[in-house]
N, C-alpha and C positions, 0 to 999 in steps of 0.2 A: 433485417440489420445486422450486424457486428455492437456488441455495447458494449462501452469501453472497457476498459478493462478492472479499471482501479477498482472490482466490483469483490470480486473474490467472493464473494459477492458484493463485497465493497462497495469498499466504492471499488476497491480493488480490482486484479490481480496482478497488486502493490505494489526485484531488488534480492538478493538470494543466502541461504543462509546454511544450516547442515541438520540432518534429521538424527535420529536414535534409537536403537532401543538395541538388544542381546540377537547375534546371525550369524549362524553358524551349519557348516553342513553337515549336520547333523539333522539327521529324518527320527519322529517322533515312531516307535515301535505300538499305540496304539492300543497299548498295555489300560491304561488311566483313563481315566474323563481328560483329567489335564493333556494328556498324547492325544488325545481326540479333539478334545479344541484347538488344538495347539496345527492339526492338519490343513486349515484353511480359513480367511475369513473374508468379509465384505466390501467393498471399497466403492464411495460414491462421489463422485467427485466432481467439481464445475467446471475441468477442461471439458471443452471437444475434441473431438477425437479424432482429429485434424490439427489441433493447436500441437505448434512441439515443443511442447509442455507435454500433455497426453502422446508424444513418440517418445519423447525418454521416463517416461515412467514406464509403457508399456515396455520397452526396452530390460529397463532393469527387473517388474515382472517377471515378466517371461524366466531371466536368471536365476530368479532369487526362487521359484518356483523349482524351478533343474538343481539348483544349490543344495533348496532344506525340504523340498517336498510340498510344503508350504502352498495350497492353490489357493489364487486369490479371486475371489466376484468381483468386477467390478461393474458400473457404468459410470461411462461417460456422458453428463448428463448438459452439458456447456451451461455458459452462468447461468437464463434464466432454472431451466434444471431442475434445481435444488430449492425453494425459495418455503417447500415444504421441510425440507430437510431437519428441523427445530423440529417442529410438531411432532416428525417418524419418530424424531429419537426420544422425546419427550416419552413417547406411548411407548419406549421397548421397541420399536419399527425399526429405526435406524441400524443406517450401519458402523460397522467396527471402526473405519479410517474415511476423514473425510476432509477434505480442502476446508484450510479458514485461514484467517488473514491475523495479521495485529485488531483494523477496527470492530474484527466480531465478538472479538473473543470476549466480549464487554456482555453482548446478548445471553454468549452460549455460559456463562460465568452465574449470569443466573438465574438459570435453567440448570446449572448445576450438570452438565451435558460435558464436563469438559474434565477426562483421566488427570492425574498425577501422573507428568510426564521427567521428575528427576534421575529416576530411575534408568530412563533411556541412558542420559548422562554419561554413567559408567560401563554401558555399553560396548565393546570393540567390537572395531568398526574388521568385517572378514577383510584376513590377508593381509592390514598396513601393523597393527600390534599398539593401533593407535585407539583412543574411546571417542566415544561423539564428544563430549566432552572435552577433548582435547583441542577440539579440530573445528571447533562455535563461540566464532569473536564474541567476547562480552555486550559488547552493542548489541551484538545479535541476537544475543542470549537473553538480555533485559526487556528488549523492542517484543520481545517473543511472550516475557512477563507479563504477572501482573503481583498484585499481596498476597494475593493467595500460589504466587509459585509458578512454573513452567507454564505456560498453558499452548502452547504447539511446538514443536519439532521442523525449524522455516528453512527451505533451500535457497528460497530467494530476498535478498532485501530490495529491499523500498525507498524509495526518498522521491520531492520536491522540488522544482526549479526552475527555472525561466529560462527556456530552450531559444537556442538562432543558430544558425549554419555559419559556422566560421570560414569558409570557404567564398560567404559570401561580406560578411563581415569581420575582419580580422582583427578591426580594436576594439570589437568587444571579447572578442579573444586574449585580447595583449594583456585589455587593460577595464576587467567588467566593472560597472559603477557601484561601488559601495556601498552609499549612501544616498538618501534619496533621494536630496536637489540630483546627485546627478544620475541619478535612473530617468528624474524629469527632464532633465537636461537634454538628456541622446533621446526620450521622447519626441520631446520638441522638435528638435534638428533633423530626423527623421518623418517628421509632420512636415516639417519645411520643407523638407526635400519633394516632398511628394510621395511619401509613402505612409503606406497604413503599418501602425505602431507593431500594436500587438494582436491577433485573431484569436476568436472567443469564443468557442460553441457554448452559448449562453445560454439554450436551452438544456443544460445539464448545472443543477444544482449547485453536485461538491466541488463542479470544476469551478465556479462562480465565486464559490468561497473560499475557491486558496489566497484571492487576494487578501480577505480578511484577517480569516485565519493564520495568516506567514506574518503580513505586517504583526497582528498582536504575538501571535510564539513566539514568535523567533524573535521578537522585543526584549519582549518579559518571560518563556519558561516557559515551563511544562506546569498546565494547573489551569494559566487567565484564560482560556477560553471556556475549559471544562466548569469554571467556576460561575459561568454565565447563566447553566443551568440549573443551578443548583443553590445559588446567595441571589439574589434580586440585587442586592447591597452593591456586589463586583461592579453593574454597569454603571458606578461610578468615578470609576476607578479610572483616574486622567487618561489614564493609557489604552483606555479600550476609545475613547472619542478621539485621541490621534490617530488609531490604528484604522478609524473611520471614517474621519479628517480625510488622509489618504486616498482611501476607495475612492471615497465623493470628488476628488481631486481626477482621476483618472475618467470616472464615468465623465466631466463637466468640460474633460481636455482632449474629446473628440479622438485617442490614442484607440478606440476599436473601431474596427471595419463596418459598414451601415446596417443597420439593424440586428445590429451579433447578442443583443438578448435573443433577438429567435432564432438566430445558427444556428440549426439543427446536425450535434454532432454525425459524421466527422470531419461535415465540412467545413470547419476553420482550419482541425491543423491540417487534414489531404493540402488543404488552400497554403497552410505555415511551409509544409513539403516543398513545393513546386514556387515557393521562392516569392507566396505575394504576398506574406503581412513577415515582417520581422524576428518577431517574437511568439510566444505559447508558453501559459502558464502549466505545464503536464507532471506524470508523475513518469517516471523511469520507466516504466512500459513503453514510453511514445515511441518513441526510438525503434523499438521493432518496429511498433503499428504502423510509425507511417516509411521503414523505410524502401517497401515497392514501390513508390510513390517520388520518393528522392532520385531529383539528376544526379548528371557525372558529379564530380569536383565537390557533392555533398559534404558536409562534416559537421552533426549534429553536435552541441555541445552547451553544458548551460553553465550557471554564474545563481549561485544562492541568492532569493528577495534581497534586497539593499535592507538590511532592518538596524540596523546597528546595536546599541542595550548586549540583549545577552550573545543576540547572534546565534539562538539556541540551532540544529539543524533536526531536520527526522530523520526518524530509521524506525523502518517499520516495516516486515518481514510476513512472506505468502510461507503456508507450509501445512503442513497434514495435525492439524488435533486425533484426541482419539476418543470414541462418544463410551464415557461413562456409564452407560447403561447399555454395552454392547456386548456383545457375545461370548467372542475372542479378538480380548483387549492384547496381550500375549503375544497371541503371534500377529497381529498388525506391530507391535512394536518391533519386534522383529524387522521386519519389513523394513519400518524406517534407521536401522543402523546400518542395515547391509548397505541402502540406495547410499549414503554416504560415504560408500566410497569418492576417491578424485577421480572415477573415471567417468563418476553418471555426473558424479556434482557440476563437474567441470562443462558440461552438456550445455549447461544451462547456462552460460557465458557465454556458446558457441553456437547454442542455436535456437534454445528460446532469445540472446540476447534481450539476458537479462542480470543483474549482478549475483553472481551466487557467492550466497551464505555463507559455506562455510570458507575457512580464512586459506590465506595461499593461491587460493584462486580467482586467475585475474578473468576481473569483470569485458566486455567487449570493449573493442579501441575509444566510442562515442561514451561510454559511461567512465569512463580507470577516474577519474577527475572526481563523480561524484562519488565512486570509491573510496575515495581519495580523503574524499573530503568526508564521510559520516566517517570513515576510520580515524583522522584525526582530530573528529570535532570532542569538545571540552565539555557539553554539553548540549544533549538532544532530549525530543521530545517524541510521540508520538503520532503517527499521520491522526490527521484532525484533533488532534491533542484529548484525542479517546469521548467525544464528544457526541457521537454516533450512538454511543452506547447509551446517552438519556434521552434514547426512542424519540417520543411524540415532542418532546420539548426542542430535536434536534431539525431532525421533520414539519413539523407544523409553525414552530415557532422561528429556529434563527434561520432555516434557509429559505422561507420566503420570505424575510425582512431584506438577509443582505440578498433576494434577486432585485428589492423594491432597491437596495443600497448604490445599487453598483449600477443599476439600468437604469439611474435619473429619478428615477418615482420619487426617493425621501434622500433629506441632508442626511450627514450627519448627526447632525443631535436629536433629531428626530430619527435615526435609524437605534439611536442610546435608546433616549425616552418611551418611542414604543417597546420595544428591546427589554426595557428593568419590565412596565406596566405587565408584558405578555407575561416576563418569565416569574413575577411577583405571584400573579390570578396561577399558573402550571403547580408555583410551588405548593400555593397552599395547597387547589385544588386534592394533589400528590400524599397530602402530608397527610 
């Protein structure tokens, strides 16, 4: 069964940005060790060979080799084929280039596996007279960076929204809910009219986490979720309970399909696509995943979770990292600049049906609204507020508790109390 795209393996393959390094048509003479190194590099991909992204990259790789003479040894591993990649890289056996995303940067940084990429921003894009930095939007660069600098060169921008069919629900397209009361009023009316307001693939914990995460971070900004895993006192902040109460209200309101917490991906999003549910909270990859199932006349659009407060917008990226322990990093960087040509970057929008990271390249029609939301945002945060980098806290403490909250097994106050207690124990054990 196809895995949720949020993985990268993230959570994701989360949206589009830009790449870079040097890329000219000059071939190396092979007279030096550096020249020999530049004749090839290895690349391990989390994309399956038949996915649109792989087809785009494969075409660019062929052109790159023809232009530069640099060969690329690529392995299309698919979503689960790179589970041991970090271990292999740490041991010095990994590829020079690999797929990654905003959500995985923290783990890779902790193992010192991300090579610096600031130099790529200065590289010329072949045939365009521009550098990679010239075409990389500030929001994309920020989403691809951390406190140590630029960690990946992106090809896609990702975000999260509440999705609906504007063809069936033009009212949502015209006046989407901007406040929580407006949102719940819509849910109540849909339920009263005999519809199921929300479809949820409840067996995917990081999809369930969208509700609490969006309620907390969109209202309070970057760091508000991440803090819960690093400081137990953060659970005492009133905004944490307020966000949890919103999730409890959803759980108790009967807004999801029956037995939603046991629904296996992609059953809920597929039924949403065919009109069975009004809404689905998901990443920007949703529109490409459900396209084959959409009926004629469907027009999938999104609105932001109605949080209020800072109304922070999620901005993440998918792209490539260069292995800090790789054997041919410079050759890999040359490909990153080569790919940034508009003729390749535009295919992220037209064929992969995601948001291209490069500026001036339009997203597909159903993502133009989201692209503008990200571009116009005054406050942004990374996917899941970087919390997945907290490893065991995210997987063993937060997500199980969040599942219980959304599933109606615990109340908002119990969620906060248990979260604080378990987080305090975890922080103490690892201090």
